[in-house]
C-alpha positions in Angstrom: 38.2 -11.7 62.6 40.5 -13.3 60.1 41.2 -17.1 60.4 43.2 -19.4 58.2 42.6 -23.1 59.1 44.8 -25.7 57.6 43.9 -29.4 57.3 45.0 -32.5 55.4 48.3 -33.2 56.9 49.3 -36.6 58.2 51.7 -39.5 57.9 52.4 -40.9 54.4 55.0 -43.2 52.9 57.5 -41.9 50.4 56.0 -41.6 47.0 52.6 -41.0 48.3 50.3 -37.9 48.1 48.5 -35.5 50.3 46.3 -32.5 49.7 46.5 -29.7 52.2 43.6 -27.2 52.5 43.6 -23.7 53.9 40.1 -22.4 54.6 39.9 -18.7 55.0 37.3 -16.6 56.8 37.2 -12.9 57.4 39.0 -12.2 54.1 38.4 -12.9 50.5 41.4 -15.0 49.8 41.3 -14.4 46.0 42.3 -10.8 46.7 45.4 -11.9 48.7 48.7 -13.5 47.8 48.3 -16.9 49.3 51.3 -19.0 50.3 52.2 -22.3 51.7 55.3 -22.4 53.9 56.9 -25.2 55.8 59.2 -25.5 58.8 61.2 -28.6 59.6 62.8 -29.1 63.0 65.9 -27.0 63.4 65.3 -25.2 60.1 64.0 -21.9 59.1 60.5 -21.5 57.7 60.6 -21.5 53.9 58.2 -20.6 51.2 57.0 -23.7 49.3 54.5 -22.3 46.9 52.6 -19.0 46.4 49.6 -18.0 44.4 49.0 -14.3 43.6 45.7 -12.6 43.3 46.3 -12.5 39.6 46.7 -16.3 39.4 50.5 -16.4 39.1 52.2 -19.3 40.9 55.7 -19.7 42.2 57.4 -22.8 43.7 60.6 -23.5 45.5 62.9 -25.6 43.3 62.7 -28.7 45.5 58.9 -29.2 44.9 58.6 -28.1 41.3 56.8 -30.8 39.3 55.5 -32.4 42.5 53.4 -29.8 44.3 50.6 -27.7 42.9 48.9 -24.7 44.6 45.4 -23.8 43.6 42.3 -22.0 44.9 38.6 -22.5 45.0 37.1 -19.0 45.2 33.6 -20.4 45.9 34.9 -22.2 49.0 37.4 -19.4 49.8 40.0 -22.1 50.2 43.5 -22.6 48.9 45.0 -26.1 48.3 48.4 -27.6 48.1 48.4 -30.9 46.2 51.6 -32.8 47.1 52.6 -35.8 45.0 55.6 -38.1 45.1 56.4 -37.0 48.6 59.9 -37.5 50.0 61.1 -37.8 53.6 62.7 -34.3 53.2 59.2 -32.9 52.8 58.5 -33.7 56.4 57.6 -30.4 58.2 54.8 -28.3 59.7 53.0 -26.6 56.8 51.6 -23.2 57.2 49.2 -21.2 55.2 49.7 -17.4 54.8 47.6 -14.6 53.4 49.3 -11.4 52.4 47.5 -8.3 51.2 49.4 -7.1 48.2 48.3 -3.5 48.6 48.0 -3.2 52.4 49.3 -4.4 55.6 47.2 -7.5 56.1 49.4 -10.5 56.9 47.8 -13.6 58.4 49.0 -17.1 59.3 47.3 -20.4 60.0 48.2 -22.6 62.9 50.0 -25.2 60.8 49.5 -28.9 59.9 52.0 -31.6 60.3 53.2 -33.6 57.3 55.4 -36.6 58.0 56.8 -38.7 55.1 58.3 -42.0 56.1 61.0 -43.7 54.0 
């Protein structure tokens, strides 16, 4: 059984930082394309950052220079370090694991990030 469990969300003031964690079980996350997505109220879910199994990263323009995605293979965990947070970063953040050569596609339950102005 595959599980992705996010943690680390919370309430923070603008300019602050949070680190989200996505702990994977049932898969070896380093073999997957791991992504962080977010969905704000009334908006579509968007890709925030991704990390390929080859180590390539990709970020949406609005978070470039502020967010960093990384993985700890020993912990089978992917992180999203978020610095200089802005109120527009407020959303539910979801972790996703996508098998680049198969049909595996898994989502976590989400963690709320709220940035106050």
